[in-house]
Structures are given as C-alpha cells and as structure tokens.
C-alpha positions in Angstrom: 13.9 2.9 -24.0 14.9 5.1 -21.0 15.8 2.0 -19.0 18.7 1.5 -21.5 20.0 5.0 -20.8 19.8 4.4 -17.0 21.8 1.3 -17.5 24.5 3.0 -19.4 24.6 5.9 -17.0 24.9 3.8 -13.9 27.7 1.7 -15.4 29.8 4.9 -15.7 29.3 5.7 -12.0 29.7 2.3 -10.4 31.9 -0.8 -11.1 29.9 -4.0 -10.6 31.4 -7.5 -10.3 28.4 -8.8 -12.2 27.0 -7.2 -15.3 23.6 -5.4 -14.9 20.8 -7.2 -16.7 18.0 -5.6 -18.7 14.8 -7.5 -19.2 13.2 -5.7 -22.2 9.9 -7.6 -21.9 9.2 -6.2 -18.4 11.3 -3.0 -18.8 13.3 -4.0 -15.8 16.9 -3.4 -14.9 18.6 -5.8 -12.4 21.7 -4.4 -10.7 23.8 -6.8 -8.6 25.6 -4.9 -5.9 28.0 -5.6 -3.0 26.7 -4.8 0.4 28.7 -1.6 0.4 27.4 -0.4 -3.0 23.8 -1.1 -2.3 23.1 2.1 -0.3 24.9 4.3 -2.8 23.0 2.9 -5.8 19.7 3.2 -4.0 20.5 6.8 -3.1 21.4 7.6 -6.7 18.1 6.1 -8.0 15.8 7.7 -5.3 17.4 11.1 -4.8 19.2 11.5 -8.1 16.9 10.0 -10.7 13.6 10.4 -8.9 12.6 6.7 -8.8 10.1 5.7 -6.2 10.9 3.0 -3.7 8.2 0.3 -3.8 9.5 -2.2 -1.3 12.1 -4.8 -0.2 11.7 -8.4 -1.4 13.7 -11.2 0.2 14.4 -14.6 -1.4 15.9 -17.6 0.4 17.3 -20.1 -2.1 21.0 -21.2 -2.2 21.7 -17.6 -1.1 19.9 -15.0 0.9 18.9 -12.3 -1.6 17.7 -8.8 -0.9 16.0 -6.9 -3.7 15.2 -3.2 -3.3 12.5 -2.5 -5.8 12.4 1.0 -7.5 9.7 2.2 -9.9 10.1 5.0 -12.4 7.6 6.9 -14.5 6.6 5.4 -17.8 9.6 4.2 -19.8 12.0 4.6 -16.9 10.5 1.2 -15.9 11.7 -0.8 -12.9 15.0 -1.2 -11.2 15.9 -4.1 -8.9 18.9 -3.4 -6.7 20.0 -6.8 -5.5 22.6 -7.9 -2.9 23.1 -11.4 -1.7 25.0 -13.4 0.9 25.2 -16.8 2.5 22.0 -18.1 4.1 23.3 -17.7 7.6 24.6 -14.2 6.9 23.1 -11.4 9.0 25.0 -8.2 8.4 23.9 -6.1 5.4 24.5 -2.4 5.0 21.4 -0.3 5.9 19.9 1.6 3.0 17.6 3.6 5.3 20.4 6.0 6.2 20.3 7.4 2.7 16.8 6.5 1.6 14.6 6.9 4.7 11.6 5.3 2.9 13.4 2.0 3.3 13.4 2.2 7.1 10.4 0.1 8.0 11.1 -2.5 5.3 14.5 -3.2 6.9 12.9 -3.4 10.3 10.4 -5.8 8.9 13.2 -7.9 7.3 15.1 -8.0 10.7 12.0 -9.3 12.5 10.8 -11.8 9.9 14.1 -13.0 8.4 16.7 -12.3 11.0 18.6 -10.0 8.7 20.7 -7.4 10.6 21.4 -4.0 9.0 24.5 -2.3 10.1 24.0 1.2 11.5 20.3 1.0 11.3 19.1 3.2 14.2 16.3 1.0 15.5 15.8 -2.8 15.0 13.7 -5.3 16.8 10.3 -4.9 18.6 8.5 -4.2 15.4 6.2 -6.8 13.8 6.9 -9.3 16.5 6.5 -7.4 19.8 9.1 -8.0 22.4 6.5 -8.3 25.1 4.9 -11.3 23.2 7.8 -12.8 21.3 11.6 -13.1 21.6 14.2 -12.1 19.0 15.3 -14.8 16.6 12.0 -16.4 15.7 12.2 -15.2 12.1 8.9 -16.7 10.8 9.5 -16.1 7.1 12.6 -18.3 7.1 12.2 -21.8 5.6 13.6 -23.3 8.8 10.8 -21.8 10.9 8.9 -24.4 12.9 5.6 -22.8 14.1 4.8 -25.6 16.6 8.2 -25.5 18.3 8.1 -21.7 18.3 4.7 -21.5 20.0 5.7 -24.1 22.6 9.0 -22.3 23.5 7.8 -18.7 23.4 9.9 -16.4 25.7 8.6 -12.9 25.8 10.9 -10.2 27.1 10.4 -9.7 30.8 9.5 -6.2 32.2 9.1 -4.7 28.7 9.0 -0.9 28.6 8.4 1.3 25.5 11.3 3.2 24.2 11.2 6.8 25.3 12.9 9.5 23.2 11.8 12.8 24.7 14.0 13.5 27.7 12.9 17.0 28.8 11.9 17.4 32.4 8.3 16.4 33.0 8.0 14.5 29.7 5.8 11.4 29.6 4.3 8.9 27.2 0.5 9.1 26.6 -0.6 5.6 25.5 -3.6 5.3 23.3 -5.0 1.9 22.3 -4.5 -0.8 21.1 -8.3 -0.5 21.3 -10.0 2.9 21.4 -13.2 4.4 20.2 -12.0 6.1 17.0 -10.5 3.0 15.5 -12.1 -0.4 14.8 -8.7 -2.2 14.5 -6.0 -2.8 17.0 -3.3 -0.1 17.0 -1.3 1.3 19.9 -0.1 4.9 19.7 2.6 6.2 22.0 2.5 9.9 22.1 5.4 11.7 24.0 4.8 15.2 25.4 5.6 17.6 28.1 2.2 19.2 28.0 -0.5 19.7 25.3 1.7 19.4 22.2 2.7 16.0 20.8 6.5 16.0 20.4 6.9 12.5 19.2 4.3 10.1 17.8 5.1 6.4 17.5 2.5 3.9 16.1 2.8 0.3 17.4 1.0 -1.9 15.0 0.9 -5.6 14.0 -1.3 -6.8 16.9 -3.1 -8.9 14.3 -0.1 -9.9 12.1 -1.4 -12.9 10.2 1.7 -14.1 8.3 -0.3 -14.2 5.0 2.9 -14.4 3.0 4.1 -17.4 5.0 0.8 -19.1 4.8 0.8 -18.6 1.0 3.9 -20.8 0.5 3.0 -24.1 -1.0 -0.7 -23.1 -1.6 -2.5 -23.2 -4.9 -3.1 -20.1 -6.9 -6.8 -20.2 -6.1 -6.2 -20.4 -2.3 -3.6 -17.5 -2.4 -6.1 -15.4 -4.3 -8.5 -15.8 -1.3 -5.8 -14.7 1.1 -4.9 -11.7 -1.1 -8.4 -10.3 -1.3 -9.1 -10.9 2.4 -6.1 -8.9 3.5 -8.3 -5.9 3.8 -12.0 -6.3 3.1 -12.7 -2.7 2.1 -10.1 -2.9 -0.7 -10.6 -6.6 -1.6 -10.9 -6.1 -5.4 -7.8 -4.0 -5.8 -5.6 -6.5 -4.0 -7.2 -9.5 -5.8 -6.6 -7.6 -9.1 -2.9 -7.0 -8.2 -2.4 -10.7 -7.5 -4.2 -11.8 -10.6 -2.3 -9.4 -12.9 1.0 -10.8 -11.5 0.0 -14.4 -12.0 -1.4 -13.7 -15.5 2.0 -12.5 -16.6 3.2 -16.1 -16.4 0.7 -17.2 -19.1 0.8 -17.0 -22.9 -2.9 -16.3 -22.9 -4.5 -12.8 -22.7 -7.4 -11.9 -20.4 -10.5 -11.1 -22.6 -10.9 -7.4 -23.6 -14.3 -7.1 -21.9 -12.8 -8.4 -18.6 -10.0 -5.9 -18.8 -12.5 -3.0 -19.2 -14.8 -4.3 -16.5 -11.8 -4.7 -14.1 -11.3 -0.9 -14.5 -15.0 -0.4 -13.9 -15.0 -2.3 -10.6 -11.7 -0.8 -9.4 -13.1 2.7 -9.8 -16.4 1.8 -8.0 -14.3 0.4 -5.1 -12.3 3.7 -5.1 -15.4 5.8 -4.9 -16.9 3.7 -2.1 -13.6 3.7 -0.1 -13.2 7.4 -0.4 -16.8 8.0 0.7 -16.0 5.9 3.8 -13.0 8.0 4.6 -15.0 11.2 4.2 -17.6 9.8 6.6 -14.8 9.1 9.1 -13.5 12.7 8.8 -17.0 14.1 9.5 -17.3 11.8 12.5 -13.9 12.9 13.8 -14.9 16.5 13.8 -18.2 15.9 15.6 -20.4 16.5 12.6 -22.7 13.6 13.3 -25.5 14.6 10.9 -23.0 15.0 8.0 -21.4 11.7 8.9 -24.8 10.0 8.8 -25.6 11.5 5.5 -22.3 10.4 4.0 -22.8 7.0 5.6 -26.1 6.6 3.7 -24.3 7.2 0.5 -21.7 4.6 1.3 -24.5 2.1 2.0 -26.0 2.9 -1.4 -22.6 2.2 -3.0 -22.4 -1.1 -1.1 -25.9 -2.2 -2.2 -25.1 -1.3 -5.8 -21.9 -3.3 -5.6 -23.9 -6.3 -4.5 -26.2 -6.0 -7.5 -23.2 -5.8 -9.9 -21.1 -8.6 -8.4 -23.1 -10.6 -5.9 -21.1 -9.3 -3.0 -21.0 -5.9 -1.2 -17.2 -5.8 -1.2 -16.6 -7.6 -4.5 -15.3 -10.8 -2.9 -14.8 -13.6 -5.4 -15.2 -11.3 -8.4 -11.7 -11.0 -9.7 -10.1 -14.3 -10.7 -7.1 -15.4 -12.7 -8.2 -15.2 -16.3 -10.8 -12.4 -15.9 -14.0 -12.1 -13.8 -16.4 -14.6 -12.2 -19.6 -12.6 -12.5 -21.3 -10.6 -15.2 -24.4 -8.4 -15.7 -25.9 -7.1 -18.9 -24.6 -3.9 -20.4 -27.8 -2.0 -19.5 -27.3 -2.8 -15.8 -23.8 -1.5 -16.0 -25.0 1.7 -17.7 -27.8 2.1 -15.2 -25.4 1.7 -12.3 -23.2 4.6 -13.6 -26.3 6.8 -13.6 -27.0 5.8 -10.0 -23.4 6.5 -9.0 -23.7 10.0 -10.6 -26.7 10.7 -8.5 -24.9 9.5 -5.4 -21.9 11.8 -6.2 -24.3 14.7 -6.8 -25.6 14.2 -3.2 -22.0 14.0 -2.0 -21.2 17.3 -3.8 -24.1 19.0 -1.9 -22.7 17.7 1.4 -19.2 19.0 0.4 -20.7 22.4 -0.3 -22.1 22.5 3.2 -18.9 21.3 4.8 -16.6 23.8 3.1 -18.9 26.6 4.3 -18.9 25.4 7.9 -16.2 27.4 9.7 -16.0 25.0 12.7 -15.3 22.1 10.4 -12.6 23.9 8.4 -10.9 25.2 11.6 -10.2 21.6 12.6 -8.7 20.6 9.2 -6.8 23.7 7.8 -3.1 23.9 8.8 -3.5 20.7 10.9 -1.6 17.5 10.2 0.6 19.2 7.7 2.9 16.9 5.6 5.2 18.9 3.3 6.2 17.8 -0.2 9.7 17.1 1.1 8.4 14.9 3.9 6.1 13.1 1.6 9.0 12.3 -0.8 11.3 11.4 2.1 8.8 8.8 3.3 7.7 8.0 -0.2 4.1 8.2 0.7 1.4 6.9 -1.7 -2.2 7.5 -2.6 -4.4 10.5 -1.5 -2.1 10.9 1.6 0.8 11.7 -0.8 -1.3 13.7 -3.4 -2.5 16.0 -0.7 1.1 17.2 -0.4 1.5 17.4 -4.2 3.6 14.2 -4.4 2.3 12.4 -7.5 2.8 8.7 -8.0 -0.6 7.4 -9.1 0.1 4.0 -10.9 -2.8 4.6 -13.2 -0.7 7.3 -14.9 2.8 6.5 -13.5 2.8 2.9 -14.8 -0.5 2.4 -16.6 -2.1 -1.1 -16.5 -5.3 -2.6 -17.9 -7.0 0.2 -20.0 -6.0 3.3 -18.0 -3.7 4.6 -20.8 -6.8 4.8 -23.0 -8.8 6.8 -20.6 -8.9 10.6 -20.0 -8.7 11.6 -16.4 -6.7 13.9 -14.1 -4.6 13.1 -11.1 -6.0 14.9 -8.1 -3.5 16.8 -6.1 -3.2 19.7 -3.6 -0.2 21.6 -2.3 -1.0 22.5 1.4 -0.5 19.0 2.8 -3.0 19.5 5.6 -6.2 17.7 6.5 -8.3 19.9 4.3 -6.0 19.3 1.3 -6.4 15.5 1.7 -10.1 15.9 2.0 -10.3 17.9 -1.3 -8.2 15.2 -3.0 -10.8 12.6 -1.9 -13.7 14.6 -3.3 -11.9 15.3 -6.6 -10.8 11.7 -7.1 -14.4 10.6 -6.7 -15.5 12.9 -9.5 -12.6 11.8 -11.7 -13.6 8.1 -11.1 -17.1 8.9 -12.4 -15.5 10.3 -15.6 -13.6 7.0 -15.9 -16.8 5.0 -15.4 -18.6 6.9 -18.1 -15.8 6.2 -20.6 -15.7 2.5 -19.6 -19.3 2.1 -20.5 -18.6 3.5 -24.0 -15.6 1.3 -24.4 -17.1 -2.0 -23.2 -17.0 -4.6 -26.0 -19.0 -7.8 -26.4 -17.5 -11.1 -25.6 -16.4 -13.3 -22.7 -15.2 -12.2 -19.3 -13.1 -15.2 -18.5 -10.5 -17.5 -20.1 -8.9 -20.5 -18.5 -5.2 -19.7 -18.4 -2.2 -22.1 -18.3 0.1 -20.6 -15.8 3.8 -21.4 -16.3 6.5 -21.5 -13.5 8.4 -18.3 -12.9 8.4 -14.9 -11.1 6.3 -11.9 -11.9 5.4 -8.5 -10.4 2.3 -6.3 -10.8 1.1 -3.1 -9.2 -2.3 -1.5 -9.0 -3.4 1.9 -7.7 -5.6 0.8 -4.8 -7.8 3.4 -3.1 -5.1 4.1 -0.5 -2.2 4.0 -3.0 0.2 1.7 -4.9 -0.3 -2.0 -4.1 2.4 -4.3 -5.4 2.2 -8.1 -5.7 5.1 -10.3 -6.5 4.6 -14.1 -7.1 7.0 -17.0 -7.6 5.3 -20.1 -8.9 6.8 -23.6 -9.2 6.3 -26.3 -11.7 3.4 -27.8 -9.7 1.6 -24.4 -10.0 1.9 -23.8 -6.3 3.3 -20.6 -4.8 6.9 -20.8 -3.8 6.7 -17.3 -2.4 4.4 -14.3 -2.3 5.2 -10.8 -1.4 2.6 -8.1 -0.8 3.7 -4.4 -0.6 0.7 -2.6 0.8 0.0 1.2 0.6 -0.8 1.5 4.3 2.5 0.0 5.3 4.2 2.9 3.4 1.8 5.5 4.8 1.8 4.4 8.5 5.6 5.1 8.3 4.7 8.8 7.7 2.0 9.0 10.4 4.3 10.6 12.9 5.1 13.5 10.6 1.4 14.5 10.5 0.9 14.1 14.3 4.0 15.8 15.8 3.7 19.4 16.9 0.0 19.2 17.0 -2.3 19.0 20.1 -3.8 15.8 21.5 -7.3 16.8 20.5 -6.2 16.8 16.8 -5.3 13.1 16.9 -8.6 11.6 15.8 -9.1 14.2 13.0 -5.6 13.8 11.6 -5.9 10.0 11.8 -9.2 10.2 9.8 -7.8 12.5 7.1 -4.8 10.1 6.5 -7.2 7.3 5.7 -4.9 4.5 7.0 -5.9 0.9 7.2 -4.6 -1.3 10.0 -5.8 -4.6 8.4 -4.0 -3.7 5.1 -0.9 -3.2 7.2 -1.0 -6.2 9.5 -0.9 -8.7 6.7 
C-alpha cells in the first residue's frame, strides 16, 4: 500500500516524539506532531506529495486535539496530522501560512473553540460577527452555556468593516446581506476606487445554526435529520455521507440493491442541482426566456424525484442501513428514459446559448480562477474542475459502486465562467451514463437492513453536486453522537470567491456568483 511508503518517507524527514500509526483497515496514517512540526508536515503533504486538504477536526477530551485531514488519490489514502495541548491552551502554530487552504478552518476554530493560531494574519469576526457577539463565546466548547451567553451578549460597539485598499478615493461598496440575486443572507464587501473590484470579501454566517453543537448527545436518527436539512437542495448527498460514516461502525453490510440505488439517487440529485445552477446563470445574464426553459426542466426533475422517493428533494430517503423507499424496477428504468428526454431538451438549450454572442461575452474570460489558484485554495466540485483541478471523490476515493462504473470526470482549462458552465453540462451527460449502467446492475433483494452500530469514530466522504462533502462521527456506548463534524464543499469554495471577483467590474458580480454555484445554507451550518 502507498500509505506504507508515505509513512516510511515521512519518518526519514521528521523526528516525532510519538510513532506514526497506520490503520490498514481505513488506509489511514496518523501523525502526531509538536506545534512547531505541524505546519512543516502539512506543507510537505499538500505541496510536496499532492494530498488534498479536506478540513480541520477538533476534539476536546482530556486534551484539546487538532486534526488536519489530508486525502490522497486511491491507495495514497488518508493522513491525519494531529497536534494536541492542554484544554485551556490557546496558542497553536498557524498552518495557513504554508497551506493557504487551511485559512478559513483556523478562523473557524478560533471563533468556535477559542484556539489562537500564532502569526495567522486575520482572526476573529468570522462566524460570530463582532457586531452581534463578543470574542470568547466559543460555542463548540463543552463548557459553553447557551442561556448564560445569550443573556450576557456584548456586541462590539461602533463596529466598522476592515478596509484593506488604501488608495486615495477608495471605498467599500456593501452588497447584502439581502439582495435580489441571492435568496440567502450573504454580505459582500467590495473595495474599489472606481469600476474595478480590487478586493472582494464575503461576510457569511448570518444564519449559523450550530448544527454540529446541536448534534452532541442526539440519537443517530435525529442527527441524520440535521444532516440532510443542512442544505435542502443537496439533502441526499449529505444524508448519504452521514450514513456511510455511521455504517462503518457496524459489522453488517448495506444490501447490494441499496448501494446501487444510492448511486442512482445521488446522480439524479446531481443532475437536478446542476440544472438549477444553469438556470441561475441564464438569469444572471438577462436571458429570461432561457432561464424559464431551464426552470421547466428543473421542475420536471423535481416531480420525477417525488415519484421515485415520495419527496421532491429526497428527504427521508437515505437511512442508516440502506433506503426507506422503493419502486419497482420498471419505474426506475422508465425514469431514466424521462431523464434522457429532459437532458435532450437541455442540450438544445445549450446549443442556443453557445451560439448567443451576448451570452458568451458575459462569461468568457470573466471570473477566471487559474489552476494554481484553485490548488492554493483547494477548491472542489465543478468550481475546481472548471480550472482543471481534479479531485472528484467518485474517482479519487471511490465509494458505493462508483469503481464499477464507466464515466469521465468533466474538466476544462480556462477557469472562467464559460468553462464552469461547460463542466455543468458535461457532468449532467456523464450522470446519465451512470444512471443507464445502474439500471443494468440493479439486483433483486432488500433495500434496508437493521444495523447494530458500535461505539467508535468513523469518517466518510461523498462527491456532492458542489464537491467533496466529508462527515466524521464519534458515537458513544449509548449510540448517541459524542461529536459530529461536517466539512461542506461550499465552505471550501466560498474561501476562493474573492479570486474570481477581484479585477472584474461591478456588473460582473451576479454572473460570476452564479457560475460559481455556491450555497450559503451549505456553508452556514
């Protein structure tokens, strides 16, 4: 296994007080580092060995433990870079100076856990806004008292946004948190001295719900409800990620038919989600008729989803042990034919769009994200693949039956809005190919098995429509969640929003935002 070679190599480069541990069952390497070693090891993995950074996981037990999660392709497996200190410790070395993708995760940890990272360029006023909350609340700590905190809230007086551009005549153009192009609450601070945006800063988390905190002490069934309701438009993917993680803590195996059907529903959700993004792009460019035509196709997908699952957005469909709803095979087969007809109509709209010069003028060479920038921010999903940065978990770390299916990863090289649009269209067609194969693979049998879940910790990732979605569960002896960590694709991608916006004009904002396909709800968990 390649993870063994990585272990041997890293031991020649670094001297650790505690021996690295390899878990062959999960193909995971655990490296225990001092605070000073942590940035160096993460740098080596990310920039030297081309591992992807998936997120930062914090555990509060007898020690405060920080785990930087890295994911490699195939047999390269998973690497956990772990550093720990006393519970009241605050100062850790910042990894973001060497691996910029870590930036927002460390800011999140500072706000929610009170962990301070030495030399980090910007901490505070992130998830908990300073004009609403004061520093030091740390809601993810076990000592957090929500009633006392609410009663003694002390927002920062005379809050002003941080201004970076200092040229004469520079100013901040505020947009949101509510504006016509976005249904969720997001505040954009755009700094400029004229028409060109010099700096773009998204201020999110107006609807931060504390889902990971609420999950503590809850039953598996209740946390599943929280997971799938994080973002309604991608409910199935996040429910699937949670279920796959929990199911790793059982000796039973999900029935073969359920595994195949999970792929089936995941790809239907991907198609419907991508169609919704294409509709938003048409709207942003003023093509109202095209947007309406695409909107009709999205509605057809939603109605078909309801027939197949009992819910337009697949709520309640994915459960621990399999699926909760089943149709006959003829219905599944017929649904694929209907989807093929929907995609055929979509192809005709695409042909009209790519031959509309006014449409292309608004997308080509606008909102460009280079391959280097995509890697630096470790972007995921279609937003990354439009810049030729490939990390699709269906190929990268296959799950369910994806390793048995033939399909291509869609990618483009230009990194602009048009490249991202082409990725969406191509991925839809590839998903149809997957659906056709799934129908031929579908066996007879049950779609659910009652599973006995053991105590322990497990991690699972799925390729949601917007990119990699990671779910890490820790379950106690009473089958209640001790902790739950969700690493959402939109959190990673909002971090790269500024790259696409800066150096472009104000009128490009709604178009660039639409082509990025970002979700606020998925981010404000």
